[in-house]
N, C-alpha and C positions, 0 to 999 in steps of 0.2 A: 342798108344796114344788115340785110339777110346774109350777105356774103361774109360778114364777120364771123358768123357761126361756123363757116367752113374751116376756119383756122383751128379751133379746139378739136374739131372732128379729125382733121389731119394729124394733130398731135396725139390723139387717142389711138389712131391707126398705127402711128409710129411706135407707141408704147406697146401695143399688142404684138407687133412684129419683133420688137426688141425682146419681149418676153419669150416669144417662140425661139429666138436665137439663143437666149440664155438657157432655156430648157434643153435645147439640142446639145449645147456644150456640156452642161452639168450631168446629162444622162450618160455620157461616154465614160469609158474605162479610165479611172484615175491613175492607173499604172501599178507598178510593183510596190511592195511594202516600203522599200527604200525610197522610191520616188514620193510616196505619200508621206513618209516621215519628214523628208526635207521640205515638202510643200506645206505641211502642217506647221512646221517651225516658222517658215516665212509668213504664213497666214497669221499666226499668233503675234509675231512681232509687228507686222503691218497694222493689224487691228488695234493692238495696244497703243501704238503711237497715234493712230488716227483718232481713237477715242479721246486720248488726252488732248490732242490738238483741237478737235472740234469742241471739246468742253470749254477750252480757253476762248476759242472764236465765238462761241455762243454768248459768253459773258460780255465780251467786247462788243458784239453786235447789239445786244440789248442796251448797253450803255450808249453806244453811238446812235441808236434809234431814238433814245430819249433826247439826246443833244440835238439831233436833226429836227425833231418835233418842236423843241423850244426855240431853236434858231429860226426855222422857217415860219413858225407861228408868230414869233416876235417881230420879224423883219418884214414879212409879206403884208400886203394890203388886201389879200384875198384874190380870188379869180373871178373875172368878169366874162360873161358870155361873148363869144366872137360871132359877129353877124356879117355875112357877106351879101352885098346887094349888087345886082347887075343891071346896068342901064345901057342897052345896046351892046357895044363891044367893050364897054368899060365896066370893070368889076371893082367895087369899093368895099373896104372892110372897116367896120367900126365895132366899138365895144358896147355891149348892152349893160344890163343891170348885173350887179355882183351876185353870183349864185353860190359861192363858197366863201365862207368867212376865213379870216387869217389863221385862227387856231384850228379850224377844221382842215384847212389845207396842210398845216403842219402835221396834224395827226395822220391824215391820209398818206402823206409822204413818208412818215416814219413807218407806217404799216407796210407800205410798198417796199421799203428798204428791208424789212424783216422777211417778207415773202421772197424777195430776190435772193437774200442770203441763204434762206432755207433751201430753195430750189437749187442753188449753186452747190451747196454742201451735199445735197442728195445726189446730184449728178456725179460729183466726184466719188462719193462713197460707193454707189452702185458700180461705177466703172472700175474702181479698184477691187471690189469684191469679186467681180466676174474675172478680172485679169488674174488675180491670185489663184482662183479656182481653175483657170484655164491652163496654168503652167504645167502641172503634172499630166494633164490630159493631152496637151500638145506633145509633150515628151513621150508619152506612151504611144500616141498615134504615130510618131516618127519611127518607132520600132517596127511598124507594120508597113507603112507606105508614106512617101513624100506627099502625095495628094491629100491623104487624110490629115496629116499634120498641118498642112497649109489651110485646109478647110476649118479645122478647129481654131487655129490662130486667128484667121480672118473673121470668123463668126464671133469669137470672143471679143475682138476689137470692135466689131460692128455694133455690139450691144451698147457700148459706151457712146459711139457716134450717133446712133439713132436716138438714144435717151437724151443726149445733150440737146439735140434739135427739138425733140418732143417736149421736154420740160420747158425749153425756151418759148415755144409756141403756146403751150398751155399756160405758162406763167403770165406772159405779157397779155395774151388775149383774155385770159380769165380775169385778171385784175382790171383790165380795160372794161370788160362787160359788167363787172361788179360796180365799178365806180361810175359808169354811165347808165346802165340799164337798171340795176337794182337800187342804186341810190338816187336815181332820177335826175342826174346831171346831164347837160347837153353833151353830145359826142365831141364837140369842138374843144371842150376844156379838159376832157379826160386825159389826153397826153400830158398836160401840165401836172397832173396829180400822180402819174406813175413813173416819173423820172427817178424816184428813189429805188425802183426795182433794179435798174442797171447799176446803181451805186452799190446796192447790197450784194449783187453778184460779183462786182469787182472787189468788194471788201473781202469776201471769202476767198476768192481766187488769189489775191495778194498773199494772204497768210498761208494758204495751202501750197502755193508754189515755193515761197521762200522757206517755210518750215520744213517741207519735205526735202528740198534741195540741200539745206544745211545739214539735216540729219543724215542723208545718204552719203554726202561728201565726207562728213566726219567719220562715219563707219568705214567708208572706202579707204581713207588714209590710214585709219587704225588697223584695218585688215592687212594692208600692204606692209606697214612698218612692223607690226608684231608677227603676223603670219609668215610672210615671205622673207623678210630681212632677219628677224631674230630666231623664229622657230623653224624656218625652212619648209613651211607648209605650202604646197602649190596654190596658185591663185584660184579663187572661187571653190576652195575645198570646204565642204560642210563641217569638217572637224574644227574649223576656225569660227568661233561664235561671232566675230565681227563680220564675217562673210554673210551670215544669216541676217544680221542687222543691216548690212549694205543692200542685200537683195530686198529686204522688207522696205527699206527707204526708197529703193527704185520704184517699187509699186506705189508707195505713198506719193512721191514727188512726180513721177512720170505718168501715173494713172489718175489718182485722185486729184493731184494738183493740176495736171493738164486738162482733165475733164472740167474742173471748175473754171479754168482759164478759158477754155473754148466756149463754155456756157456764157461766161461774161462777155466774150466777143460777139456771140450770137445775139444776146439780149440787148446789149448796149447799142 
């Protein structure tokens, strides 16, 4: 059982390293006033959309957690201890006494769902925040050297990568230890109680991917039709408001959405 504690320790180490990477990126030169102006508009658009999206997801997640609690608690017969016995080379498995009631199982599954949803949303949010802040810094670094620009870009992306893995390790191992050690349940039944964690992570990833993708594609088409076709403005010109919305949507869908999606894949 002692080896289980190495998992949250590894997760904390990954969080510390990701924090150092984020500090290293954010301390760099954000660029000229023009770069900062465009970056600030993209940041405001991305954050406004993400705030609205996560507010809706939070309400849906709470409602879904209640439904899961009622369904699992109403249908389940509770969780019995799994006992393995070895007689020579033969290993037999049997069920012991019921240690978790059906309503308790429903409640623990619902809580695990909410924890997974919150961790998935956090992974996406931090990944998008660092990505938006890295944009102007990578552009500014490119004016000095290719090597520095690549360093800023890779370290900005590595923040999201390390945090996804770290939050997955901390979330799964943390809820496992709480449900087994703190609540006094046998280790063998804890996996049956934390399945909701993966479902919660998938729930947020679904909305984050679809919502961000629809938003950015709508802005992309609008920018092309109005900007290039009607007004004759070059593609990705910041004078076109739809371009700012498009770039903000790229950060929401490709950073926040992808971060939540990767977190779901890791956790499930």
